[in-house]
C-alpha positions in Angstrom: 0.0 0.0 0.0 1.3 3.5 -0.8 1.1 6.1 1.8 -1.7 8.6 1.3 0.4 11.4 2.7 3.8 11.1 1.0 3.2 8.3 -1.6 5.9 6.0 -0.5 5.4 2.4 0.1 4.1 1.5 3.6 4.9 -1.6 5.7 2.2 -4.0 6.5 1.9 -5.0 10.2 -0.5 -5.0 13.1 -1.1 -3.3 16.4 -1.1 -5.6 19.4 -2.9 -4.7 22.6 -3.2 -6.4 25.9 -6.2 -8.4 27.2 -8.6 -5.4 26.6 -10.0 -4.5 23.1 -8.2 -1.7 21.3 -10.4 1.5 21.1 -10.2 4.9 19.5 -11.7 8.0 21.3 -12.4 11.4 19.8 -10.2 14.0 21.5 -13.2 15.5 23.2 -14.0 12.4 25.1 -12.5 11.2 28.3 -11.8 7.7 29.7 -14.5 6.7 32.2 -13.0 6.7 35.7 -9.6 7.1 34.1 -9.9 3.4 32.9 -12.5 2.6 30.2 -13.0 3.9 26.7 -16.8 4.1 27.0 -18.4 4.8 23.6 -15.1 4.5 21.7 -14.7 2.9 18.4 -13.6 -0.7 18.8 -10.5 -1.4 16.6 -9.4 -4.9 15.8 -10.4 -8.3 16.8 -10.6 -9.3 20.5 -11.4 -12.7 21.8 -11.4 -13.1 25.6 -8.0 -14.4 26.8 -6.3 -13.5 23.5 -4.5 -10.2 22.7 -6.4 -7.6 20.7 -4.9 -6.9 17.4 -5.6 -5.0 14.2 -3.9 -5.1 10.7 -2.2 -1.8 9.9 0.1 -0.1 7.4 2.9 2.1 8.8 4.9 4.7 6.8 8.4 4.8 8.2 9.0 8.1 6.4 5.9 10.0 7.7 5.5 8.0 10.8 1.8 7.5 10.2 -0.4 4.5 10.3 -3.4 3.5 8.3 -6.2 1.2 9.7 -9.1 -0.1 7.7 -11.7 -0.4 10.5 -14.1 -2.2 8.3 -11.6 -5.2 8.0 -10.5 -5.4 11.7 
């Protein structure tokens, strides 16, 4: 995949989480009790007892990642 910012080739990889699902929160939202991302967008697969993960593309030049949330 080519980087949508600079056009260079991106590296395919994955984000790995701990035992909680990965979530994205808008900047105007806060963690609930400083712990939970209530109402956030779930990113990647998560099976209880297995690390959460999502396929990503990373541009080592721009230092940006691209995640297709429809295919996580």
